[in-house]
Every structure is written in structure tokens, then in C-alpha cells.
C-alpha positions as CSV (number, residue, x, y, z in Angstrom):
1,M,0.9,-23.8,42.2
2,E,2.7,-21.1,44.1
3,V,3.2,-17.6,42.6
4,T,5.5,-15.1,44.3
5,T,6.0,-11.6,43.0
6,L,9.7,-10.7,43.5
7,E,9.6,-7.3,41.9
8,K,7.0,-5.1,40.4
9,D,7.2,-1.8,38.4
10,R,3.9,-0.8,36.7
11,N,3.4,-3.4,34.0
12,Y,6.8,-5.1,34.6
13,E,6.9,-8.0,37.0
14,K,9.5,-10.5,38.2
15,V,7.8,-13.7,39.6
16,R,8.8,-17.1,41.0
17,L,6.5,-19.9,39.9
18,V,6.5,-23.3,41.7
19,F,4.8,-26.0,39.8
20,S,3.6,-29.1,41.8
21,R,4.0,-32.7,40.8
22,E,0.3,-32.9,39.9
23,E,0.7,-30.0,37.5
24,I,3.9,-31.5,36.0
25,E,2.0,-34.9,35.5
26,R,-0.9,-33.1,33.7
27,T,1.5,-31.3,31.4
28,E,3.5,-34.5,30.6
29,D,0.1,-36.1,29.7
30,K,-0.5,-33.2,27.3
31,L,2.9,-33.5,25.7
32,A,2.5,-37.3,25.4
33,R,-0.9,-36.8,23.6
34,E,0.7,-34.3,21.1
35,L,3.7,-36.7,20.5
36,N,1.4,-39.6,19.9
37,K,-0.2,-37.7,17.0
38,E,3.2,-37.5,15.3
39,I,4.9,-40.8,15.8
40,E,4.3,-44.6,15.4
41,L,6.1,-47.3,17.4
42,P,6.2,-51.0,16.5
43,G,3.9,-53.0,18.8
44,F,1.6,-50.1,19.6
45,R,-1.5,-48.7,17.8
46,K,-1.0,-45.2,16.5
47,G,-1.9,-42.7,19.2
48,K,-1.9,-45.3,22.0
49,V,1.8,-45.4,23.1
50,P,1.9,-45.1,26.9
51,K,3.5,-42.0,28.4
52,S,6.0,-44.1,30.2
53,V,7.3,-45.6,27.0
54,L,7.4,-42.2,25.3
55,K,9.4,-40.7,28.1
56,M,12.0,-43.6,27.8
57,R,12.2,-43.3,24.0
58,F,12.1,-39.5,23.7
59,P,13.4,-38.1,27.0
60,K,14.8,-35.0,25.3
61,Y,11.4,-34.1,24.0
62,F,10.0,-34.0,27.5
63,E,13.1,-32.4,29.0
64,E,13.1,-29.6,26.5
65,N,9.4,-28.8,26.5
66,I,8.0,-29.4,30.0
67,V,9.1,-26.1,31.5
68,D,8.0,-24.0,28.5
69,E,4.6,-25.7,28.4
70,L,4.1,-25.2,32.1
71,I,4.9,-21.5,31.8
72,D,2.7,-21.1,28.6
73,E,-0.2,-22.8,30.4
74,W,0.1,-20.5,33.4
75,I,0.3,-17.3,31.2
76,R,-2.8,-18.4,29.2
77,K,-4.8,-18.5,32.4
78,Q,-4.0,-14.8,33.3
79,D,-6.5,-12.2,32.5
80,R,-4.0,-10.0,30.6
81,E,-1.7,-10.0,27.7
82,L,2.0,-9.9,27.4
83,I,3.7,-7.3,25.2
84,L,7.0,-9.1,25.1
85,D,7.9,-12.8,25.3
86,P,8.6,-13.9,28.9
87,V,12.2,-14.1,29.9
88,K,13.2,-17.1,31.9
89,L,15.8,-16.0,34.4
90,S,16.3,-19.4,36.1
91,E,14.8,-22.9,36.5
92,E,15.2,-25.6,39.0
93,K,13.9,-29.1,38.5
94,G,13.2,-31.4,41.5
95,E,11.5,-34.7,42.1
96,E,8.3,-33.0,43.3
97,S,8.4,-29.6,41.8
98,I,9.8,-27.3,39.2
99,V,10.7,-23.7,40.2
100,V,11.2,-21.0,37.6
101,E,11.8,-17.2,37.8
102,L,10.4,-15.1,35.0
103,E,10.6,-11.5,33.8
104,L,7.3,-10.4,32.4
105,H,6.1,-7.3,30.6
106,W,2.3,-7.3,30.8
107,E,0.0,-5.0,28.8
108,P,0.0,-1.5,30.3
109,E,-2.8,-0.1,32.4
110,V,-4.8,2.5,30.5
111,E,-6.0,5.8,32.0
112,L,-8.9,6.7,29.8
113,A,-9.6,10.3,29.1
114,D,-12.9,11.8,30.1
115,V,-14.9,11.3,26.9
116,E,-17.4,14.1,27.6
117,E,-14.5,16.6,27.8
118,L,-13.0,15.5,24.5
119,V,-13.3,18.1,21.7
120,V,-13.3,17.0,18.1
121,E,-12.7,19.6,15.5
122,I,-14.5,19.1,12.2
123,P,-14.8,21.6,9.3
124,S,-18.1,23.3,8.9
125,K,-20.5,22.2,6.2
126,S,-20.6,25.6,4.5
127,S,-16.9,26.0,4.3
128,V,-16.4,22.5,2.9
129,V,-19.2,22.7,0.4
130,E,-17.8,26.1,-0.9
131,E,-14.4,24.5,-1.2
132,V,-15.9,21.6,-3.2
133,V,-17.5,24.1,-5.5
134,R,-14.2,26.0,-6.0
135,R,-12.2,22.9,-6.7
136,N,-14.7,21.4,-9.1
137,L,-14.9,24.7,-11.1
138,E,-11.2,24.9,-11.2
139,A,-10.9,21.3,-12.5
140,L,-13.5,22.1,-15.2
141,R,-11.5,25.1,-16.3
142,K,-8.3,23.0,-16.5
143,E,-10.1,20.4,-18.5
144,R,-11.2,23.0,-21.1
145,A,-7.9,24.9,-21.1
146,T,-6.2,25.7,-24.4
147,L,-2.5,25.3,-24.9
148,E,-0.3,28.2,-26.0
149,P,3.3,27.6,-27.0
150,K,5.9,29.5,-24.9
151,S,9.6,30.1,-25.2
152,E,10.2,30.4,-21.5
153,S,11.2,27.6,-19.1
154,A,8.5,25.0,-18.1
155,E,6.7,25.8,-14.8
156,S,4.6,23.6,-12.6
157,D,1.2,24.2,-14.3
158,D,2.6,24.0,-17.9
159,V,2.4,21.1,-20.3
160,V,5.4,19.7,-22.1
161,L,5.4,17.8,-25.4
162,L,7.9,15.0,-24.7
163,K,9.6,12.6,-27.0
164,Y,11.0,9.7,-25.0
165,K,11.9,6.1,-24.7
166,I,12.2,3.7,-21.7
167,V,15.5,1.8,-21.0
168,D,16.2,-1.1,-18.7
169,E,18.9,0.2,-16.4
170,Q,20.4,-3.2,-15.8
171,S,20.6,-4.5,-19.3
172,G,20.5,-1.3,-21.3
173,E,17.7,-2.8,-23.4
174,V,15.0,-0.4,-24.8
175,V,11.7,-1.7,-23.4
176,K,9.5,1.1,-24.8
177,D,10.3,2.6,-28.2
178,E,10.3,6.3,-28.8
179,E,6.9,8.0,-28.7
180,T,5.7,11.5,-28.2
181,T,3.2,12.5,-25.5
182,E,1.9,15.6,-23.7
183,V,2.8,15.6,-20.0
184,E,1.6,18.0,-17.4
185,V,4.7,19.1,-15.5
186,G,3.3,18.4,-12.0
187,A,1.4,15.3,-12.9
188,L,4.2,12.8,-12.1
189,K,6.3,13.5,-9.0
190,W,9.2,11.5,-10.1
191,L,9.4,13.4,-13.4
192,E,8.4,16.9,-12.2
193,K,11.8,17.8,-10.9
194,E,13.4,17.0,-14.3
195,L,10.8,18.9,-16.3
196,L,10.8,22.1,-14.3
197,G,13.0,24.8,-15.9
198,K,13.4,22.9,-19.1
199,K,13.0,24.6,-22.6
200,E,12.4,23.3,-26.1
201,G,15.3,21.1,-27.1
202,D,16.5,20.3,-23.6
203,L,17.3,16.6,-22.8
204,I,15.5,14.8,-20.0
205,E,16.7,11.7,-18.1
206,A,14.9,10.3,-15.0
207,S,14.5,7.0,-13.1
208,V,11.0,5.7,-13.5
209,S,9.6,5.4,-9.9
210,E,7.4,2.4,-8.9
211,G,6.3,3.3,-5.4
212,E,9.0,2.5,-2.9
213,K,10.7,-0.1,-5.1
214,E,14.2,0.6,-6.4
215,A,13.9,2.1,-9.9
216,R,14.7,-0.4,-12.6
217,Y,13.8,1.6,-15.7
218,R,15.0,4.9,-17.0
219,L,13.3,7.5,-19.1
220,Q,15.4,9.3,-21.7
221,G,13.8,12.0,-23.9
222,V,13.8,15.5,-25.3
223,V,11.4,18.4,-24.8
224,E,9.9,19.2,-28.2
225,R,7.6,22.0,-27.0
226,V,6.5,23.8,-23.9
227,Y,2.9,25.1,-23.5
228,R,1.2,27.3,-21.0
229,K,-2.4,26.7,-20.1
230,I,-4.9,29.4,-21.0
231,L,-7.9,28.8,-18.8
232,P,-11.4,29.8,-19.9
233,E,-13.2,32.5,-17.9
234,L,-15.5,31.4,-15.1
235,D,-18.7,32.4,-16.6
236,D,-22.1,31.3,-18.1
237,E,-20.3,30.1,-21.3
238,L,-18.2,27.7,-19.2
239,A,-21.3,26.4,-17.4
240,S,-23.2,25.7,-20.7
241,S,-20.1,23.9,-22.1
242,V,-20.4,21.4,-19.2
243,D,-24.1,20.7,-20.0
244,E,-26.8,22.5,-21.9
245,K,-29.0,22.3,-18.9
246,F,-26.8,24.9,-17.1
247,K,-27.9,28.2,-18.5
248,T,-25.8,30.2,-16.0
249,L,-22.8,29.7,-13.9
250,E,-25.0,29.9,-10.8
251,D,-26.9,26.9,-12.1
252,L,-23.7,24.9,-12.3
253,K,-22.6,26.0,-8.9
254,A,-26.0,25.0,-7.4
255,E,-25.6,21.5,-8.9
256,I,-22.1,21.1,-7.5
257,R,-23.2,22.5,-4.2
258,K,-26.1,20.0,-3.9
259,R,-23.8,17.1,-4.5
260,G,-21.2,18.6,-2.2
261,E,-23.7,18.7,0.6
262,K,-24.5,15.0,0.2
263,E,-20.7,14.2,0.1
264,Y,-20.3,16.2,3.3
265,E,-23.0,14.4,5.2
266,D,-21.4,11.0,4.1
267,F,-18.0,12.4,5.1
268,R,-19.2,13.4,8.5
269,V,-20.8,10.0,9.2
270,D,-17.7,8.2,8.0
271,T,-15.1,10.4,9.6
272,L,-16.4,11.6,12.9
273,P,-16.1,8.2,14.6
274,T,-12.5,7.9,13.3
275,L,-11.6,11.4,14.6
276,A,-13.3,10.7,17.9
277,L,-11.3,7.5,18.4
278,A,-8.1,9.3,17.4
279,K,-8.8,12.0,20.0
280,L,-9.5,9.4,22.7
281,I,-6.2,7.7,22.0
282,E,-4.3,11.0,21.9
283,S,-5.8,12.2,25.2
284,S,-5.6,8.9,27.2
285,N,-2.4,7.7,29.0
286,I,-0.8,4.4,29.5
287,V,1.0,3.3,32.7
288,V,4.1,1.5,31.4
289,S,7.5,0.7,33.0
290,D,10.7,2.2,31.6
291,R,12.1,-1.3,31.6
292,S,9.3,-2.4,29.2
293,L,9.9,0.7,26.9
294,D,13.6,0.1,26.9
295,A,13.1,-3.6,26.0
296,L,10.7,-2.7,23.2
297,V,13.1,-0.1,21.8
298,D,15.9,-2.7,21.9
299,K,13.7,-5.1,20.0
300,S,12.9,-2.5,17.4
301,I,16.7,-1.7,17.0
302,K,17.5,-5.4,16.6
303,R,14.8,-5.7,13.8
304,L,16.1,-2.6,12.0
305,K,19.6,-3.9,12.1
306,E,18.4,-7.2,10.6
307,E,16.6,-5.3,7.9
308,G,19.6,-3.1,7.2
309,E,17.8,0.1,8.0
310,Y,19.5,1.0,11.3
311,E,22.6,2.9,10.1
312,K,20.6,5.1,7.8
313,L,17.9,6.0,10.4
314,L,20.6,6.6,13.1
315,E,22.3,9.0,10.8
316,E,19.1,10.8,10.1
317,A,18.4,11.1,13.9
318,G,21.8,12.7,14.5
319,S,22.7,10.6,17.6
320,E,21.9,7.3,19.3
321,E,20.2,9.1,22.2
322,A,17.9,11.1,19.8
323,F,17.2,7.9,17.8
324,R,16.3,5.9,20.9
325,E,14.0,8.7,22.1
326,D,12.3,8.8,18.8
327,L,11.7,5.1,18.9
328,R,10.5,5.3,22.5
329,E,7.8,7.8,21.4
330,K,6.8,5.6,18.5
331,V,6.5,2.6,21.0
332,I,4.3,4.6,23.3
333,E,2.1,5.6,20.4
334,S,1.9,2.1,19.2
335,L,0.9,0.8,22.7
336,K,-1.8,3.5,23.0
337,D,-3.2,2.6,19.5
338,R,-3.4,-1.0,20.6
339,F,-4.7,-0.8,24.2
340,V,-6.7,2.4,24.5
341,P,-9.5,1.0,22.2
342,L,-9.5,-2.3,24.0
343,A,-9.8,-0.6,27.4
344,Y,-12.7,1.6,26.2
345,G,-14.4,-1.4,24.6
346,K,-14.0,-3.5,27.7
347,K,-15.4,-0.7,29.9
348,H,-18.5,-0.3,27.8
349,G,-19.1,-3.9,26.9
350,I,-18.4,-3.5,23.2
351,S,-17.7,-6.6,21.2
352,V,-18.0,-7.9,17.6
353,T,-20.4,-10.8,16.8
354,T,-20.0,-13.5,14.2
355,E,-23.1,-12.1,12.5
356,E,-21.5,-8.7,12.2
357,I,-18.3,-10.2,10.7
358,E,-20.4,-12.2,8.1
359,E,-22.4,-9.0,7.2
360,Y,-19.2,-7.0,6.7
361,V,-17.6,-9.8,4.6
362,E,-20.7,-10.0,2.4
363,K,-20.7,-6.2,1.9
364,M,-17.0,-6.2,1.0
365,A,-17.0,-9.2,-1.3
366,P,-17.8,-7.2,-4.5
367,L,-14.9,-4.8,-3.7
368,W,-12.6,-7.8,-3.2
369,R,-13.9,-9.2,-6.5
370,L,-15.1,-12.4,-4.7
371,T,-18.5,-14.0,-4.3
372,P,-19.9,-13.8,-0.7
373,Q,-19.1,-17.5,-0.3
374,Q,-15.5,-17.0,-1.4
375,A,-15.0,-14.0,0.8
376,R,-16.4,-15.9,3.8
377,A,-14.1,-18.8,3.2
378,A,-11.1,-16.5,2.8
379,V,-11.7,-14.6,6.0
380,F,-12.6,-17.5,8.2
381,S,-9.7,-19.7,7.0
382,D,-7.0,-17.0,7.4
383,K,-6.4,-16.3,11.1
384,E,-4.5,-13.0,10.4
385,L,-7.1,-11.7,8.0
386,F,-9.9,-12.7,10.3
387,W,-8.4,-10.7,13.2
388,K,-7.8,-7.7,10.9
389,V,-11.5,-7.7,10.1
390,V,-12.4,-8.0,13.7
391,E,-10.1,-5.2,14.7
392,H,-11.6,-3.0,11.9
393,L,-15.2,-3.6,13.1
394,Y,-14.3,-3.3,16.8
395,E,-12.7,0.1,16.3
396,H,-15.5,1.2,14.1
397,K,-18.1,0.3,16.8
398,I,-16.0,2.1,19.4
399,G,-15.8,5.2,17.2
400,D,-19.6,5.1,16.7
401,H,-20.0,4.9,20.5
402,L,-17.7,7.8,21.1
403,A,-19.2,10.0,18.3
404,G,-22.3,10.5,20.3
405,K,-20.5,11.6,23.4
406,V,-17.6,13.9,22.4
407,K,-18.0,17.6,21.9
408,I,-17.9,18.8,18.3
409,E,-16.3,22.1,17.4
410,E,-16.8,23.3,13.8
411,T,-13.9,25.1,12.1
412,E,-13.4,26.7,8.7
413,F,-12.0,24.5,6.0
414,G,-8.2,24.9,5.7
415,E,-5.2,23.2,4.3
416,E,-4.8,21.2,7.5
417,D,-8.1,19.5,7.0
418,S,-6.6,16.7,4.9
419,E,-9.5,14.3,5.4
420,T,-11.9,16.8,4.1
421,E,-9.6,17.8,1.3
422,E,-9.6,14.2,0.0
423,K,-13.3,13.9,0.4
424,G,-13.9,17.2,-1.4
425,E,-11.9,16.0,-4.4
426,S,-14.1,12.9,-4.5
427,V,-16.9,15.0,-6.0
428,S,-15.8,14.2,-9.5
429,N,-16.2,16.2,-12.7
430,E,-18.7,13.5,-13.9
431,E,-20.9,14.3,-11.0
432,A,-20.6,18.0,-11.8
433,N,-21.6,17.2,-15.3
434,G,-24.7,15.5,-13.9
């Protein structure tokens, strides 16, 4: 086997491979074994047809597969991964050798950031807990609000008494007969725009949204009444209405605060590794050839055209140049997401064991509504699902490893702290009620 590098640019490489007669023979033997599993010939036992007979009977099979199999076998032996399929530039078959030239786009080299210099911002415990208290108290007030009819137009915090029916847009058939219900104006995003500014007697018509699917049904209705919410005062009376054990508002706040502190500690344990890994990916660099980036962008554009999304996205971008640049940035982000964790894990000897996979599957089985045995069978029989589980565990272990090394800077809770915001809302009203 002879390998000659003809051209190299970062992760891009053009090579000439010369496969010897011995390597060709071995690969033909492998192809013969695979073919023997699929065919039967009269006069031969199944799986025992000699290679020479197979080559005479199925010359096209060997002709079409020998070069690709030789290339694939060579690539499998390399200690690196391709990010694009190899491109065969030329091939020359001789009696004693096969010569091919390939264009290869290997995984990019990763320049890891200095972990001890990474700063991860996380909201302070006190600011988060106080925000949890505020939000829970506000939710309790809204739950106990009284409704007062109003003649003015509906606003985002108002409630509308709506008489409506649901119609199939394709057939015109009524799929839900008329009924009347109270709807908070901002509760349903697909309906909010239609309700805002409406008054008693106004007609409503809106497509019923089902996630990203194209709407099939249409709501038709009339506003029968508009109400404003009258929220109760934030006082001892509100606290005692939640539970008799709360004699004062401060008692209620203390209960919510205690639960909020527990939620914060759970949040910190769960979220810090994720934030640390995200910061490592953001701060690290990859060494990738422009040729690889251009090829990956071209591949993305081809896929978008096949899916019918290209023209719309191109129009949104404003120009082809801007669109390609946007795709290029996304490709770089995707490559960093994929290879930075792998580089860090390799550097620090981090891996996922079978025992860890089984432990995770057993823990997740109830959430998947499966028995542990069913969950194990599902994961270990589905290659794609198996590697998703491995990737999740691998990144979690890397995050845990990073969390003990990065610098942590506490900030005040703000609107930008979306992770904390979600966690803060998870302290439910039921928990506040004790």
C-alpha cells in the first residue's frame, strides 16, 4: 500500500492510493464471502461457491465494488473521521495494482480554550429565589382574580367570553359544535392577535395552530363579553386563602422561598455542566479548510432545494452572498458542537461505559413508559437511539468534568437568564400551597 499526499490544506487532503495485488486479493475474498451469503448456484453448497466461479458469473459485482471497498477499508483504518464522503477524482486498474486519487475532508483539528480561564455566568441564589417568590405570588393572585365586565377593547391580561365553533378548512365540515368558554387573551399565541382590540359583539376567525404543521382547522366565533381581572391585594388575607397554616404573607413567602432554594440548588447542579460545556465550545476554535466549508455549504443548499426551502430562505437573507455566509457560520457552529466535546473527552480520557448506559436506561424507563427490560431492548437494538444516549451521557460527563474547573461569576437574575426563568416557573402553585 502506497499513500502519497498530493495537496493538503488544514483538514482537506488530496491523496493518491496505490493498492497492491495482495490487498486486491484480500478484498476480492471479502466480496466473495458477502456474495456467497446472498446467492445459491446449482452444484455448489450454499456459501461454498469458489471465488473464481463467482468472478466469472458475476464480473460486474466485483468490477463495481472492488475500488470502493478498498477505499472504505483504508479509511476505516485511519485514526480520524471524515466530515464529507470521499470524492474519487480518478482510478486506474492494472494487473498488479489499482491506483486512485481521492479528495478527502477530514474532521477539523480543535484548538481547545484554556478551561481555567473560562468564566461561566450564573444568576445568584438570592436573586433567583426572590424572583421565584415574586412569580409564585403573582400566579396565586391571578388564580384568585375576580372578573369585572368592561366595555373597552380586550387587552393582553383580559379574559374574553367566546362563543365559537371549529370548521375543517378543506371540507367546510363543522368538527366542533358551538360552545362558550372563557379564554385569557394571551393564553393561546395563535388566537391572541385576533382577540386583542376586540369588543363585545365582534366576530373572530383564526386558523387553529398545531405546532409547525399547516393549519387544517379554523375557529369561527363571536365575543360575548370582555372582562378585566381584578387581582386581590398581596396581604395576609391572600396568604390564608392559600392555606390556613399561613397566618401572614411572610409565612407564605418563607414557604415559597424554602422551596425556591431547593429548586435553585437542583438547577445549579443540572445547569452548570451544560453552561460550562457551552462556554468551552464557544471559546474553542476549529482549524478547517475553506474548501471543506464551501463543500458543506453546497451540501446544505442542495438539501434545502430538495426540501423546497431554499427560495424562501434566500429571500429572507437578502442575497446569495449573505445566505451563504449565514450557512457558513451555522456549519462552523455545527462542527464545533460536534468535535470540541470529542477533543476535550479524548484529552482527558473521558468515555461512557456499558454499565453507565444501562443505569441511565433503567432510570429513564418510567419516563418512557417502558419497563427496564423494554427500555434496554429498545436502546440496544436501535443504533441511532443507542448513539443518542451515548452522546447525551458523554456530554454530561464532560460538563461535570468542566464544572469543577471553570470560573463562576454570579450575576443578578434578569430577563436574559432564560434557563433560570424556566426553572423558576417550575416551582408550582401546588408546591406553594404545601
